[in-house]
C-alpha positions in Angstrom: 131.4 85.5 108.2 131.2 85.9 104.4 133.8 87.7 102.3 132.4 90.7 100.2 130.9 93.9 101.5 127.9 95.4 99.6 128.4 98.6 97.6 126.5 100.6 95.0 128.7 99.1 92.4 127.4 95.6 93.2 123.8 96.4 92.0 124.0 95.0 88.6 125.7 91.8 89.8 123.3 91.2 92.7 120.2 92.1 90.7 120.9 89.2 88.3 120.5 86.8 91.3 117.7 88.8 92.9 115.5 88.9 89.8 116.1 85.2 89.0 115.3 83.9 92.6 111.8 85.6 92.8 111.2 85.2 96.5 109.1 88.4 96.3 109.9 89.3 99.9 110.8 92.9 100.8 114.1 91.9 102.3 115.6 90.5 99.1 115.7 93.7 97.2 119.0 95.5 96.3 117.8 98.9 97.7 117.0 97.4 101.1 120.2 95.4 101.2 122.2 98.6 100.3 120.3 100.9 102.7 120.6 98.6 105.7 124.1 97.1 105.0 125.7 99.0 107.9 123.0 98.2 110.5 123.0 94.5 109.7 126.8 94.2 108.7 125.8 92.6 105.4 128.3 90.4 103.4 127.9 88.2 100.5 129.7 85.3 98.8 128.9 82.8 96.0 129.1 79.1 97.2 128.5 76.3 94.7 126.6 78.6 92.4 124.4 80.0 95.1 124.8 83.6 96.3 124.6 83.9 100.1 124.2 87.1 102.1 124.9 87.1 105.8 124.1 89.6 108.5 123.6 90.2 112.2 120.0 90.6 113.5 119.6 91.7 117.1 123.1 90.4 117.8 122.4 87.1 116.2 124.3 86.1 112.9 121.9 84.9 110.1 121.7 84.2 106.4 119.2 85.4 103.8 117.6 82.7 101.6 120.1 81.7 98.9 120.0 83.5 95.6 120.4 81.7 92.3 120.6 82.5 88.6 119.0 79.1 87.7 116.6 77.1 89.9 118.6 74.0 89.2 121.4 75.5 91.3 119.3 74.9 94.4 120.3 71.2 94.2 123.6 72.4 95.7 121.8 73.6 98.8 122.8 70.5 101.0 126.5 71.0 100.2 126.3 74.8 100.9 124.6 74.2 104.2 127.4 71.9 105.3 130.0 74.6 104.5 127.8 77.3 106.2 127.2 75.3 109.3 130.9 75.0 109.7 131.2 78.8 109.5 128.6 79.2 112.2 130.2 76.6 114.4 133.5 78.5 114.0 131.9 81.6 115.6 130.0 79.5 118.1 126.6 80.6 117.0 123.4 78.8 116.0 123.0 78.7 112.2 119.8 80.1 110.7 118.3 81.5 107.5 115.8 84.4 108.0 113.0 85.8 105.8 112.2 82.6 103.9 108.8 83.0 102.4 106.2 80.3 103.1 106.0 79.5 99.4 109.6 78.3 99.5 109.5 76.2 102.7 108.3 73.0 101.0 111.0 73.3 98.4 113.7 73.7 101.0 112.2 70.8 103.0 112.4 68.5 100.1 115.9 69.7 99.0 117.6 69.5 102.4 115.2 67.3 104.5 117.8 66.3 107.2 119.5 69.7 107.6 116.7 72.3 108.3 114.1 73.0 111.0 111.5 75.6 110.3 109.8 78.2 112.6 107.3 80.9 111.8 108.4 84.5 112.1 105.3 86.6 112.3 107.2 89.8 113.2 108.7 89.9 109.7 105.7 89.1 107.6 105.2 91.6 104.7 101.9 93.5 104.7 100.4 93.5 101.2 97.6 96.0 100.1 95.6 96.6 97.1 96.9 99.8 95.5 93.4 100.8 94.6 92.4 100.6 98.3 95.2 102.9 99.3 94.2 105.5 96.6 90.5 105.5 97.3 90.2 104.7 101.0 86.7 103.3 100.5 84.7 101.2 102.8 84.0 100.9 106.5 87.3 99.5 107.5 89.1 102.5 106.0 86.5 105.2 107.1 88.7 106.6 109.8 91.7 107.0 107.4 89.4 108.8 105.0 88.2 111.1 107.8 91.8 112.1 108.7 92.7 112.7 105.1 89.6 114.9 104.6 90.6 116.9 107.7 94.1 117.5 106.3 92.8 118.4 103.0 90.3 120.9 104.4 92.5 122.6 106.9 96.0 122.5 105.3 97.4 124.1 102.2 99.9 121.6 100.8 101.8 120.5 97.8 102.9 117.1 96.8 106.1 117.1 94.7 108.2 114.4 93.1 111.3 113.4 95.1 114.5 114.8 93.7 118.0 115.3 94.9 117.2 119.0 95.6 115.0 117.8 98.4 117.5 115.6 100.1 118.5 118.1 102.8 114.8 118.9 103.5 114.0 115.2 103.9 116.9 114.6 106.2 116.0 117.7 108.3 112.5 116.2 108.7 114.0 112.8 109.8 116.1 114.6 112.4 113.1 116.5 113.8 111.1 113.3 114.0 113.9 111.6 116.1 113.0 113.9 119.1 110.8 112.0 121.6 110.7 109.3 124.2 112.2 106.1 122.7 113.6 102.9 124.0 117.3 102.4 123.4 116.5 99.9 120.7 114.0 102.2 118.9 116.5 105.2 119.1 119.3 102.9 117.6 116.9 102.0 114.8 115.9 105.6 114.2 119.6 106.7 114.0 120.4 103.8 111.6 117.3 104.7 109.6 118.5 108.2 109.2 121.8 106.9 107.6 119.8 104.5 105.5 117.6 107.2 104.2 120.5 109.5 103.4 122.4 106.6 101.5 119.3 105.8 99.5 118.5 109.4 98.5 122.2 110.1 97.6 122.0 107.2 95.2 118.4 107.5 94.1 119.3 107.6 90.4 121.4 104.4 90.6 118.7 102.6 92.7 115.8 103.7 90.5 113.7 104.6 93.4 110.8 107.0 93.1 108.8 109.0 95.6 107.5 112.3 96.7 107.3 114.9 99.5 104.6 117.1 100.9 105.3 120.8 101.6 103.3 122.5 104.4 104.1 126.1 105.4 107.2 126.2 103.3 108.9 123.1 104.6 108.9 119.4 104.0 106.6 117.7 106.5 106.4 114.2 104.9 108.3 112.2 102.3 108.3 108.6 101.0 110.0 106.5 98.4 109.9 103.0 96.9 110.3 100.9 93.8 108.8 98.1 91.9 109.5 94.8 93.6 107.8 92.9 90.8 105.7 93.7 87.8 102.5 93.9 89.8 103.9 95.1 93.3 105.2 98.4 94.5 107.5 98.2 97.5 107.5 101.2 99.9 111.0 101.5 101.5 110.4 104.6 103.7 107.5 106.8 104.8 108.1 109.7 107.2 105.6 112.3 108.3 105.1 114.8 111.1 102.5 113.0 113.2 101.5 116.3 114.8 99.7 117.2 111.6 96.5 115.3 111.5 96.0 113.3 108.3 99.4 113.9 107.0 100.4 110.2 107.1 97.3 109.4 105.2 98.0 112.1 102.7 101.5 111.0 101.9 100.5 107.4 101.6 97.6 108.2 99.2 99.6 110.7 97.1 102.4 108.3 96.6 100.0 105.6 95.4 98.2 108.0 93.1 101.4 109.1 91.5 103.4 105.9 91.4 101.1 102.9 91.8 98.8 103.4 88.8 100.3 100.4 86.9 100.5 97.9 89.8 98.0 95.8 91.7 99.6 95.6 95.1 101.6 97.6 97.5 104.1 95.9 99.9 104.6 98.0 103.0 107.1 95.6 104.6 107.0 94.2 108.1 106.3 95.5 111.6 109.4 93.9 113.2 107.2 93.0 116.3 106.7 96.7 117.3 103.1 97.1 118.6 102.6 100.6 117.3 103.8 99.5 113.8 101.6 96.5 113.8 98.5 98.5 114.8 99.3 101.1 112.1 99.9 98.5 109.3 96.8 96.4 110.3 94.6 99.5 110.3 95.1 99.8 106.5 93.4 96.4 106.0 96.0 94.4 104.2 94.6 92.1 101.5 97.1 89.4 102.4 100.2 88.7 104.5 103.4 87.4 103.0 104.3 84.9 105.6 108.0 84.2 106.4 110.0 81.6 108.3 113.2 81.1 110.0 115.1 78.0 108.9 117.6 76.6 111.5 120.5 74.5 110.3 120.6 71.2 112.3 
């Protein structure tokens, strides 16, 4: 629907818009856009000073919230929406903007009052945690996490090492092993696309400025994770993979990442659950300090 495909060479250009727009949602981050560009068929285009990114979500075309270098450019939102509504009409699809944070809804309502209808999107809310909570696992609500972690530390010899390109093949091997199991067609498709996304991110880890680590157990990588700063006070976790057959390993990779990479932030954003019950249960079990609520905005 839009004109330009996203490539690694677009990082500097897109980052100027991403950093100025300050939506603070996990979706609007260059690494996420780059990693998942194939799955969501992402394209971008600048229209009336606003940078728009389009994609396809569960077979439905959508737009990300518009990005801008100057907040004044949002005055062009009504004119942009007229053009974009025409593009959606051309492909005979309802027009919508996804991943709009609750903090921006009033602004969009006031800027284009006759053109947008809003609807909560709980499945895509970001889970936000205190970094200190994830490091220490103190308190009754995190007691079971601490027990699993203590079991792992007591019964397993392990080593946490910084993520480097030397570990790419080991990490991809683990991702392949973890794909074995009983999954729905949708879950399997997501896992296959996730494997591609992981490989893309790791192969370009220097350009993307991501940081992470891996845990060795019995001479092989059994867990790895990586993320980057989303804002000055928030670390965004892009990927966390671990062998669930090893009790306490997920708790260990989570804690070790925070200890090594989150010492200078207050919050950790662990992204959304996408409506999957098992992900929601897992993310809620870590006791988020807040949820970053998101909305869909439908073009009328």
